[in-house]
N, C-alpha and C positions, 0 to 999 in steps of 0.2 A: 542859213536855220536851230535855229539853238536845239538843243535834245531834251526832250519833255526830266526833268530830275524827275530819281527813281526813288519811292517814298521811304522815309528814315524809320525803322518800327525802336524801338526801345526796348531790350532785347539786358532781362539784367546780367548783371555782372557776379561769377561766381570768383570771391574773396581762397584767396589759397587758405588750404589752412595756415594756421600758427603753429612755429615748432612747440608752443605748448597746449594745442590740441593737439599738439600728436603722442605727447610724455601724458594726458590725462590717456587718453583712450589705451597704454601702454598701463599707466597701475590696474584702469579698470581691470586688464585684463589678467595679472596678476594677482588680483585680489581676488579676482574666483578661484582662477586656475590652489593657488593657497589656498583657500572656503573649501574648493572640492579635496583635497592632499589633507587637509583634517579632515575633514569630516569622515574621509575615507578613512583615516587610521584612526580613528574614534569608534569607531563606528566595529571597526577591524579589532579592538582592545577587547570594549566591549563585548561583540563575539565571544570574543578565547573565555574572556571573565566567562562567562554562563554557557561555558561550552555551549556553544553553537559555529564550530570552524567548518568551512566548508572547501574541498577539492578542485583546484582547478579545475576549468572549466573544460580543456583538453582531455582531460584524463577521464575517463571509467570509475565511474565509485563499485565498488565492492561487494556492499550489503556487512553485517552480521554472519561471520558463520555461528553455528552449532552442531552440537550435535550430542550423542548420548547413544550407550552397549557397543556392545562388539565394534573396535575395531577391522579384523580379518573381515573376507569375503563379502560378499555383493550390499551396500547397504538400500535402506528406504531411503527415496526421498523426503520427504515434506515442503509440497510446495503450498502458499497459504501468507497470509497476511497473521497478521498478531492475533488477532481473531483465533486460532489453530495457534497457536504457539501456546495460545494460555487456556484451550479453550478444555487440550485432553492432559494426561497426567500420563508422561509421554516413559517417566520411567516403568510407567506397568504394559504398555505397551512393548516397548523395545522387550523388553520376559516375554511378554509373551508369542513376540513373531519370534525370539528368538533370530533377533539380528540388530543392531547397528541406524541408527535411525540419520540423515542427514538435513541441515539445515540453515538454509540465508534471507538473509533478514534486515525488511526497512519498509520503517516505519508509513504507516499507511497505503500499501502497497496490494498489489492489481496480479491479471494476468499478466497482463505486459510485460510485467516485471519480473514473474517467480519462470517466464520462460524463454525469460536470460541467464538463470538461475539454473533454473536442468536443463541448456546447454553446457551445463559445469561439469558436471553429474557426470563417468567416466561409468558407473565400476555399479547403476541397478541394476534392483531384482522387479523392484516394490517400490509403486508410486501412489503415496496419502494426499491428495486436494481437496483443496477446505476453502471450501465457496458460501453466498450468503449477498442477502440484498444490498447490502453495504458494501461487501466485494465489489459485483457486478454493478451495480450504479452509474449505468457510461456519464451521468450526471459529474460525481461524484471522483479527482481528477489527481492518481497520485502526486502527491504535492512537490518528490524529487524523480519523476520517472525520468529527465529528458538526461538526467546522471548517466540513469543504463542504461534506456533503451536508444540503439543511434539513428538517427534520424531519417533516414533511408525510411527504417522498418515504422516509421511511428501517421510518412506521408503516405506510405505504397498501404498501409489498412484504412485512413482515412479514404483514401481514394476510391477502394475497391467499397468501403461498404458503403460507401453514399455521405457520409458523414455531417449533419448541414451547419454553414457555412458559421453559426454563434460556438461552435461547441470545437468548433475548428482553429477558433482563431487561439480559445483557451490554449488547449494543447500546444497549440505549434508558437505562442507564449510564452512558455515556458518554456522555450530552446534559451531564447535571446533572453531569458530571465534568468538565465545561467552565467551569461557572463555578466547582465548589470546585479550580481550577488556576488561576481570577484571582487571591486572594488568594494563596494558593500554588501557584506555576508548579511544582511541581518534583514530585506529588499524584503518584502516581499512574502512576511515569515512572523505576521502580525501577535496573531493565538499564542504560536511557539516560543516567542520570543514573553511574551507575556505571566506563560506557564514558567518560566525561568527564571524568572525576574523575583516572581512569585514562591520556589525554590531557595532560592538564591537569597533573602530578606530570609525566611526560615529559619538556616542555617545560620544568618549572618545570630540573629537572636537568639538559636537552642530555643527553636519547635520543631524542628524537621523530622523528631520525630512526630507532634504529632500533625503534623504536614500529613504523613504514610497514614494515619490510622483515622484520620479525616476525608481523608481523597486516595484511599485504591492502589497508595503504588503500588503500582510490580516489583516483584525484586529480582532480579537471571543475571545468573553468574555469569562471569568473561567463559565463551565457546564452551557450553550449557545447554543444550536443548531440557529441561528444565524448567517452570516457572512456581513461585512461591510470591503472598500476595497478604497485605494482610483482610482481616474479616473484615470491615468495611463492603454494605450493600446501599446501590442504587433504593431501597428506600429509608435507604439512615442519609441520604443527605437532602440538606434546605429544600422549600421548596424553591428561592432565587438561584440554586446553584444551581438544577433543572432546569431550571426560563436558559439560562447561561451555558450551558454546553450545547441544549436545545441547539440555541442559535447562531452559537456555534458549526455546530453539522451543517444547520439552514443554511449559512454560506458557504458551506463547503461545500454541496451537491448544486445550489444556486433555485434552491427550493424546489426542486427537481430530480423524477425518479422514472431510470429509461435504463428501456430493460430492450433492445434492442440488436439487429446484428452490427452492431462498433464498435470499435478496437477494443473491446475486453472481452467479447465475447468470439471477438477470429482471431484472438490471444490466448482468447479457455481454449479455443477447440484445436488448435495446434496445441500448448499441450498437454489438451488428456490425446490426440493422435499421438505423441511422441511416445507420452507412458505409457501405452496397450503398446510396441512396440516392444520398449523395455522387460515387461511382466507386468504387472499385478499392476489393475489401480483398484483406488479405492478411493469415490468424490463421496466430500460427505460434504451435507449442506449444516453451517454453523446457523442456530441461534441469533436472533437477537431484544432485546428488550420492552419490555407492551408500550414508551414512554417511547421507545424511538417510532414504534405500529403504530400508532396512537395520530404520533404527532408526521411524520411523512408519506403513511401507504394507502392506502383504497384499499379497494376489490380491484379498481384494472392494477393498480397496477401491478396488485399481486397476479392476479391473475396473465400477466403479463410476463413478471421472476417464472411463473410456474408453465407457462408454456416455449421461450426461451430452450430458459432446462431438460424442457423435455424434447425438445427438438436437438441437443446437442451432446446426451446423454443418447439418441436415440442408434444415433454418426459412429455409438464403440460401444454394442449394443452386451458387452464382453465386459466395461469394466463398475463395478461395485455400487450404488447409490448407498447410502445411510445420512436417514434424513433427521441429525438431533435436534432437530428445529422442529417438527414435529414430537418431540420429550414433554408426555405431561408437562403442564403447566410449568415448562424449558425457562416461557419465556417472564417472570416472575422478579420484579427488578428486586430478589432476594437474593439469587444466584448471580446476580452480573455489579461489577465494578467498578463499572460505568454505563452510559450507552449502547456500548455493543458488544464489552467483552464481557467472558465469565468472568466470578471469581473462581476459589477452592472449591465452596457446598458442589455450583452449577458444576466445578469443574468431575465430581468426582460425583458427580447424576450423570453428570450419559458417561461416563468415561469406558462401565463395565456395556453401557448401549454398544458401544460404538466392536467391545471387543465381542464380547454377541452373534455380531455378525457378517467381522472377521471371520470369528470363528465357522457360525452358517458357511459358509462363502469357500470358505476352505475345506471344507466339507462334505460338497460340494460337487465343486471339486474334483475332488476324488477320491469322492463314485465314476463321474463320470471319467477320468481315467480306468479302475480298474473298472470295466465295464468296456474298455472299446475294446476295439482286435488287437490281436497279441504283434502286432507287427509296426501298430500308432505306437511313439512312447514318446513323452510330455516334454517341451522343446529346455533346455539350461534354464534360461531365465523362470519359468513358468514347476524350477523343484527347488526351488529356496526358502521356502517358508514352508513351516515347519503345520502336521496337522493341528489346533489345536484340539485340548481334552480338558 
């Protein structure tokens, strides 16, 4: 009996790759590789020309160190962003306190970065901490946070605060971006690149002085905690510039104002607690301009900020709170050279208010010490700031 024949199938035959196809694949890979290398070289050259070079991702940035006043003896730590640095006349503050003042600065910083700087200082007798509704907004990220704050600390804060997935993803993405910026240093900084290109263009055209006059350029001396700026004001800006800068800020904070128990809040409380252990503490609430307030804030967000500030200060009742944001008329645009930084007129208005508050606090402290029992002596860290006259 003849066996049934098996059914036949029409299986297509795969032709082996020819040498020419393999060669084309290798050529495409080389083209992609060379394109990446050339674009990276071009990016580095442009970054160098614009002054926007970066440290390697495996190194920790150190920030810009500045100081003023006597170098001997315990120092006062200035812990804050550029809002604090540009907001007080530091030579007057140093003269009034009779002490040197130290500061580590990084653009757009917030409490997570200040904490890193605070840990560097070893000889501190007092701390001046500057905060604002701009600094403490959890939705606005410090651009270079990942270059200063260890990833482990960030993960710990995100876990402890129960931060939402969206904000957590934005923060953690910063750490990945550090490695992207190693071959492409300009990646992720469109606004900073635009500002640098405009600055270079004005230099080439001989219009740098005019840019400083109309843009309110801050003049900082290397290593010196003192700021001078052109006498421009937000009131002098044309309407299109105001709208452009508001749009940039809206992009930075994702059009959101969040004041809650987030990573910034947790870092702020640690900075305040550590400062209290080292000596006297002044928490200075810096003002922001009326255009910023009108655009981004409402009663709910202001109430949330006030609640967060009250709860944080309640945990360290010995700290002195100085509300420079409540100086009458201080949010007027004539006192700002941009939407969040005080100009020279604003600085000269609020510095006497700050020094008066320091003098009142010192006087009250000395009164308490003089009325204390004879066997009660002040701690060493409390005796460095002299009474103001």
